C-alpha positions in Angstrom: -1.3 10.0 -30.2 -3.3 12.4 -27.9 -1.4 14.6 -25.7 -2.1 15.4 -22.1 -3.6 18.8 -21.5 -1.6 21.0 -19.0 -4.2 20.7 -16.4 -4.4 17.0 -16.9 -0.6 16.4 -15.8 -0.3 13.7 -13.3 2.7 15.6 -11.8 2.8 17.2 -8.5 2.6 20.8 -9.6 3.3 24.0 -7.8 0.6 25.3 -5.8 -0.8 28.7 -6.4 -1.0 31.1 -3.2 -4.8 31.3 -3.3 -4.8 27.3 -3.1 -2.5 27.4 -0.4 -4.3 30.0 1.5 -7.5 27.9 1.2 -5.6 25.0 2.3 -4.6 26.8 5.4 -8.1 27.6 6.2 -9.1 24.2 5.8 -6.4 23.1 8.2 -7.4 25.8 10.8 -10.8 24.7 10.8 -9.8 20.9 11.2 -7.7 21.9 14.2 -10.3 23.9 15.6 -12.9 21.2 15.4 -10.3 18.8 17.2 -9.2 20.9 19.9 -12.6 22.8 20.7 -14.1 21.3 23.8 -11.3 18.7 24.3 -11.3 19.3 27.9 -15.0 18.0 28.3 -14.1 14.6 26.6 -13.2 12.3 29.6 -10.4 9.7 29.4 -11.8 6.2 28.5 -10.4 2.9 29.9 -8.2 2.2 26.8 -6.5 5.6 27.1 -6.0 5.0 31.1 -4.2 1.8 29.8 -2.0 3.9 27.4 -1.2 6.4 30.3 -0.3 3.5 32.7 1.9 2.0 30.1 3.9 5.3 29.4 4.6 5.8 32.8 6.6 2.5 33.3 10.1 1.8 32.7 10.9 0.5 29.3 11.2 -3.1 30.1 8.1 -3.1 32.2 6.3 -1.2 29.6 7.4 -3.8 27.0 6.0 -6.6 29.0 2.7 -5.0 29.6 2.1 -4.4 25.9 3.0 -7.8 25.1 0.6 -9.2 27.8 -2.0 -6.8 26.5 -1.7 -8.4 23.1 -3.9 -6.0 21.5 -1.6 -3.7 19.7 2.3 -3.8 18.7 4.6 -1.6 20.6 5.6 1.1 18.3 2.7 3.7 19.4 3.3 3.4 23.2 7.1 4.0 22.5 6.1 7.2 20.8 3.6 8.3 23.2 6.1 7.7 26.1 8.5 10.1 24.3 5.8 12.7 23.6 4.7 12.7 27.1 7.9 13.7 28.2 7.5 16.9 26.2 3.7 17.7 27.0 3.2 16.0 30.3 1.2 12.8 31.2 -2.1 14.5 31.9 -5.4 13.9 30.2 -4.3 16.6 27.5 -0.8 15.7 27.3 -1.1 12.2 26.3 -3.6 13.2 23.5 -1.3 15.8 22.0 0.4 13.1 19.7 -3.0 12.1 18.3 -4.0 15.7 17.9 -0.9 16.6 15.9 -1.4 13.5 13.6 -4.9 14.2 13.0 -4.3 17.8 12.1 -1.3 16.9 9.9 -3.4 14.3 7.9 -5.5 17.1 6.5 -2.6 18.7 4.4 -1.1 15.3 3.5 -4.5 14.4 2.1 -4.4 17.4 -0.1 -0.8 16.5 -1.1 -2.2 13.0 -2.2 -5.1 14.7 -4.1 -2.6 16.9 -5.9 -0.8 14.0 -7.2 -4.1 12.5 -8.8 -3.9 12.6 -12.8 -6.2 15.4 -14.0 -7.5 16.7 -10.6 -8.8 20.2 -10.3 -10.7 20.3 -7.1 -10.0 16.8 -5.6 -7.2 17.7 -3.4 -8.9 20.8 -1.7 -12.4 19.0 -1.2 -10.6 15.9 0.1 -8.9 18.2 2.7 -12.1 19.6 3.7 -14.2 16.5 3.8 -11.5 15.1 6.2 -11.3 18.1 8.4 -15.1 17.8 8.8 -15.2 13.9 9.3 -16.6 13.1 12.5 -15.1 9.8 13.0 -11.6 11.2 12.1 -12.1 13.9 14.7 -13.0 11.5 17.4 -10.1 9.3 17.1 -7.8 12.5 16.7 -8.9 13.3 20.3 -8.0 9.8 21.7 -4.7 8.7 23.3 -4.5 5.6 21.2 -2.6 4.8 17.9 -5.6 5.5 15.5 -4.6 8.8 14.3 -0.8 8.0 14.0 -1.8 4.9 12.3 -3.9 6.7 9.6 -1.2 9.3 9.1 1.4 6.4 8.4 -1.2 4.9 5.9 -1.6 8.2 4.1 2.2 8.8 3.9 2.6 5.1 2.2 -0.3 6.1 0.0 1.6 9.3 -1.0 4.7 7.3 -1.6 2.9 4.7 -3.7 1.0 7.4 -5.9 4.6 9.3 -6.4 6.5 6.3 -7.6 3.8 4.8 -9.8 2.8 8.2 -11.3 4.4 6.7 -14.6 5.4 3.3 -15.6 8.8 4.8 -16.8 9.6 6.4 -13.4 13.0 5.4 -12.1 12.6 4.4 -8.5 15.8 5.1 -6.6 17.2 3.0 -3.7 16.0 5.8 -1.2 12.3 5.4 -2.5 12.6 1.7 -1.7 14.1 2.5 1.8 11.3 4.7 2.4 8.8 2.0 1.3 10.2 -0.7 3.7 10.4 1.9 6.6 6.7 3.1 6.2 5.6 -0.8 6.0 7.5 -1.7 9.0 6.1 1.3 10.8 2.7 0.3 9.9 2.7 -3.3 11.1 4.3 -2.3 14.2 1.8 0.3 15.0 -1.4 -1.8 14.3 -1.8 -5.5 13.3 -4.5 -4.4 10.5 -1.7 -2.5 9.2 -0.5 -5.7 7.7 -3.7 -5.9 5.7 -3.3 -2.4 4.6 0.3 -3.3 3.4 -0.9 -6.4 1.6 -4.0 -4.4 0.0 -1.3 -1.8 -1.3 0.9 -4.6 -2.9 -2.3 -6.2 -4.6 -3.3 -2.8 -5.9 0.2 -2.2 -7.6 0.1 -5.7 -9.0 -3.1 -5.1 -10.5 -2.2 -1.6 -11.9 -0.6 -1.0 -15.0 2.8 -0.3 -13.6 6.2 -1.6 -14.6 7.5 -4.9 -13.8 10.2 -3.3 -11.7 7.9 -1.5 -9.6 5.7 -4.6 -8.9 8.6 -6.5 -8.0 10.1 -3.9 -5.6 7.0 -3.4 -3.8 6.5 -7.1 -3.2 10.0 -7.2 -2.0 9.6 -4.3 0.4 6.5 -5.9 1.9 8.3 -9.3 2.2 11.2 -7.6 4.2 8.6 -5.8 6.5 6.8 -9.1 7.2 10.0 -10.8 7.9 11.1 -7.8 10.3 7.8 -8.3 12.1 8.3 -12.0 12.9 10.5 -11.4 16.1 7.5 -9.6 17.7 4.8 -12.2 16.7 7.2 -14.9 18.3 7.6 -12.6 21.3 3.6 -12.7 21.8 2.9 -16.2 20.8 3.0 -17.6 24.3 0.6 -15.0 25.6 -1.6 -15.5 22.4 -1.7 -19.2 23.3 -2.2 -18.6 26.9 -5.1 -16.3 26.3 -6.6 -18.5 23.5 -6.4 -15.6 21.1 -7.5 -11.9 21.5 -11.2 -12.8 22.7 -10.6 -12.0 26.3 -10.1 -8.3 25.4 -12.2 -7.9 22.3 -14.8 -10.7 22.5 -17.5 -8.1 23.6 -17.6 -6.9 19.9 -19.4 -9.9 19.0 -19.8 -10.7 15.1 -20.6 -7.9 12.8 -23.5 -8.0 10.5 -23.8 -6.5 7.0 -25.2 -3.5 8.3 -22.0 -2.7 10.5 -19.9 -3.1 7.5 -22.0 -0.8 5.6 -21.9 2.0 8.4 -18.0 1.4 8.4 -17.9 2.3 4.6 -20.5 5.0 4.8 -18.5 6.6 7.8 -15.9 7.8 5.2 -18.5 10.6 4.1 -20.2 10.9 7.5 -23.6 9.6 8.1 -26.5 12.1 8.9 -29.1 11.2 11.5 -32.3 10.1 9.5 -33.7 6.8 8.3 -31.8 5.2 5.3 -29.1 7.6 5.4 -26.4 4.9 5.5 -27.8 3.5 2.4 -28.0 7.0 0.6 -24.5 7.6 1.5 -23.1 4.1 0.5 -24.9 4.7 -2.9 -23.2 8.3 -3.2 -19.8 6.6 -2.6 -20.6 3.8 -5.0 -21.4 6.2 -7.9 -18.3 8.4 -7.2 -16.1 5.7 -6.8 -17.1 4.0 -10.2 -16.8 7.4 -11.8 -13.0 7.7 -10.7 -12.3 4.5 -11.9 -14.1 4.4 -15.2 -14.0 8.2 -16.4 -10.4 8.7 -16.1 -9.3 9.9 -19.6 -7.5 7.5 -22.1 -4.2 9.5 -21.9 -3.8 9.3 -18.0 -5.7 5.9 -17.7 -2.6 4.1 -16.8 -2.3 5.7 -13.5 -2.9 3.2 -10.6 -3.9 6.1 -8.5 -7.6 5.2 -8.1 -7.0 1.5 -8.0 -4.7 2.0 -5.1 -7.4 4.1 -3.1 -10.1 1.7 -3.9 -8.2 -1.3 -2.5 -7.0 0.5 0.5 -10.6 2.1 1.2 -12.5 -1.1 0.8 -10.3 -4.3 1.2 -9.2 -4.0 4.9 -12.7 -3.5 6.2 -14.1 -6.3 4.0 -11.2 -8.8 4.7 -11.4 -8.2 8.7 -15.3 -8.5 8.3 -15.0 -11.9 6.7 -12.4 -12.9 9.4 -14.7 -11.8 12.3 -17.6 -13.9 11.0 -17.8 -17.8 11.7 -16.0 -19.9 11.4 -12.8 -17.9 11.9 -14.7 -15.7 14.6 -11.5 -13.2 15.0 -13.0 -10.1 17.0 -11.2 -7.4 15.3 -14.2 -5.6 13.4 -14.6 -1.9 14.4 -14.4 1.4 12.8 -11.2 2.4 14.6 -9.2 -0.2 12.9 -10.4 1.0 9.6 -9.6 4.6 10.2 -7.1 4.7 7.1 -9.8 3.8 4.9 -11.7 7.1 5.5 -9.3 9.6 3.9 -8.8 6.8 1.0 -12.4 6.7 0.3 -12.7 10.5 0.7 -9.9 10.9 -1.9 -11.5 8.4 -4.1 -15.1 10.0 -3.9 -13.5 13.7 -4.2 -11.7 12.5 -7.3 -14.9 10.8 -8.8 -16.8 13.9 -8.5 -14.0 15.9 -10.2 -14.1 13.4 -13.0 -18.0 13.6 -13.3 -18.0 17.6 -13.1 -15.3 17.5 -15.9 -17.5 15.6 -18.2 -20.1 18.2 -17.9 -18.3 20.7 -20.1 -20.3 23.9 -20.0 -21.7 23.2 -16.7 -18.5 22.1 -15.4 -18.2 24.8 -12.6 -21.8 24.4 -11.5 -21.5 20.7 -11.3 -18.3 20.8 -9.3 -19.8 23.6 -6.9 -23.1 21.5 -6.4 -21.5 18.0 -5.8 -19.0 19.6 -3.4 -21.7 21.4 -1.3 -23.6 18.0 -1.1 -20.5 16.2 -0.1 -19.6 18.7 2.5 -23.0 19.0 3.8 -23.2 15.2 4.3 -19.9 15.5 6.2 -20.9 18.7 8.3 -24.2 17.5 9.5 -23.1 14.9 12.1 -20.1 16.9 12.9 -22.3 19.8 14.0 -24.8 17.7 15.5 -22.0 16.2 17.6 -20.7 19.3 18.5 -24.1 20.5 20.0 -24.5 17.4 22.0 -20.9 17.0 23.5 -19.2 15.2 25.1 -18.6 12.4 22.6 -17.5 10.0 25.4 -18.9 9.0 28.6 -18.2 11.7 31.0 -16.1 9.7 33.9 -15.2 13.1 35.1 -18.7 13.6 36.2 -19.3 10.1 37.3 -16.1 10.5 39.5 -17.9 13.5 41.3 -20.8 11.6 42.1 -18.6 8.8 43.5 -16.8 11.2 45.7 -20.1 12.5 47.1 -21.2 9.0 47.9 -17.9 8.2 49.4 -18.1 11.1 51.7 -21.2 9.6 53.0 -19.4 6.4 53.8 -20.5 4.3 50.7 -17.6 2.5 49.1 -17.8 2.0 45.2 -17.3 -1.0 43.0 -17.3 -1.7 39.3 -18.2 -4.7 37.5 -15.7 -3.8 34.7 -12.8 -2.2 36.3 -10.7 -1.8 33.5 -13.1 0.2 31.5 -15.2 2.0 34.0 -13.4 1.9 37.4 -9.9 3.1 36.3 -11.2 6.1 34.5 -13.2 7.3 37.4 -10.3 6.6 39.7 -8.2 8.9 37.3 -10.6 11.8 38.0 -10.8 11.0 41.5 -7.1 11.2 41.8 -7.3 8.3 44.3 -8.7 4.8 44.4 -12.5 5.8 45.0 -13.6 2.8 43.0 -12.5 -0.8 43.6 -13.2 -4.2 41.6 -16.3 -5.8 42.6 -15.3 -8.8 44.9 -16.5 -12.3 43.7 -17.9 -13.2 47.2 -20.8 -11.0 48.0 -20.4 -11.8 51.8 -17.5 -9.3 51.8 -19.5 -6.6 50.6 -21.1 -3.7 52.9 -24.6 -3.5 53.5 -24.8 -0.4 51.2 -22.5 0.6 48.5 -22.2 2.3 45.0 -22.0 0.0 42.0 -20.9 0.9 38.6 -21.9 -1.2 35.8 -22.9 -1.5 32.2 -26.6 -2.1 31.6 -26.1 -3.3 28.0 -23.5 -5.6 28.9 -24.7 -9.3 29.6 -22.0 -10.2 31.9 -22.7 -7.0 34.1 -26.3 -7.4 34.0 -25.8 -11.2 35.0 -23.7 -10.0 37.9 -26.3 -7.4 39.0 -29.1 -10.2 39.0 -26.6 -12.4 41.3 -26.4 -9.5 43.7 -30.3 -9.0 43.8 -30.5 -12.9 44.4 -28.4 -12.3 47.4 -30.8 -9.9 48.8 -29.4 -6.3 47.4 -31.8 -4.0 45.9 -31.4 -0.9 43.9 -32.5 2.3 46.1 -31.0 5.0 43.7 -29.8 5.0 40.0 -28.2 7.5 37.4 -27.4 6.6 33.9 -24.4 8.2 32.3 -23.8 8.0 28.5 -22.3 10.2 25.8 -24.0 13.2 24.0 -25.3 11.1 21.1 -26.9 8.7 23.7 -25.1 5.8 22.8 -26.2 2.4 24.1 -22.8 2.0 25.7 -23.3 3.7 28.9 -22.7 3.4 32.5 -25.1 3.1 35.5 -24.3 4.4 38.9 -26.5 2.4 41.3 -26.7 2.6 45.2 -27.2 -0.9 46.3 -28.5 -1.8 49.9 -28.9 -5.3 51.5 -32.4 -6.0 52.5 -32.7 -6.5 56.2 -33.7 -10.1 57.5 -37.1 -10.6 58.8 -37.7 -10.5 62.7 -39.1 -13.1 64.8 -42.6 -12.0 64.3 -42.2 -12.4 60.4 -42.3 -8.7 59.7 -39.3 -7.3 57.8 -37.2 -4.7 59.7 -37.5 -1.1 57.8 -34.3 -0.3 56.0 -32.7 3.0 55.7 
């Protein structure tokens, strides 16, 4: 029987001081990328909702979360607790996400250390996550996604540890930890249930002991039962709103290209034609290497299967659910943020296995592959740093609105939740109001904030134009990457009626 080489051991070995020093450098770089220029990133509508919720009394907070229907309550309770420490400012409510995003980097390194036969997987995966633009973005946002990703990585670490060998004895404490992590996941994000189910499937498919399979299944069943009270609490709201379409229907139905983008975002997508397909091919090659090139004496490890299932299944499942006939509008990269570190680990491990097959040229193959992956991740991140901010600058919009307000022009927003409330936050007053349905109630001259790529917003603008309003000034605001999801500030003025001679009165 072939015995494992010392370096091929699947145990979590003690790290050398130089490895820990490199990890510290990676973590500090990741922290710098997440914190630098954060003051230039304006709060968005969903973050303003988070802020409103954490300022409410507990019962009112729970009622608002229930009525919103988009997320379970756990994150908001955590945010409320941390806001008491760091304050309810634009920065204070983002500290929780920042900490979760930064802590995910060493956690990914720990998971990589547990992969069988790894040499450079742990450090490379940590560096790739530190550079990943999508993870940086959501680590700066006062929403649940960074916390949700950290929880999923803790769950992955638990699974890899307890399934390191089929003979490993799993203690009561291990099962309690598993059940707790599953409960925290589903109470943080609804798609967390799909990650739990994917993990259970991975363990069932892998070569683990029957006791481990049964234990993981029972923990997931217990987590599902504990989630039933919350589902019962929101059932009435779900029925009243006829699902989540009221909040999320603007996302539409994803196509296959959207699914490719989500999967390719795990390594980062450089800005050139065909980059998404190229990155996806790299991921497929390295993923296959991770699964197929594991040596025989450590092939029983379920770790690559776990990473593959959690990296691919959730976005694919939600993609299917978002398409007709089910039409559940849940597809979006933020919902699959935990898949990014899973795919990074799988690709890093695949490169590790490929390089070790190179024998004499192992070091050169490892260095070349690592540089390629790091460049793929670094290019979009560096481009984004140069073109900051990454979000629509509602702080700048608020300044323009206040100047118009000083000239006697009130401001309205067609989408008050997503545009009006962020502008009001930076105005520190109610400088923007919801656009009234009755056009007769509008003044002859006012400021309108609308989204030019939104069909409902453009229809409302056309209705105003039909009622005699015309644009006399316009300014478009978008993020540094010139996303199509921008906001237009327009000054609208009602056309003067014609006088008795049939000549239009000159307007201002």
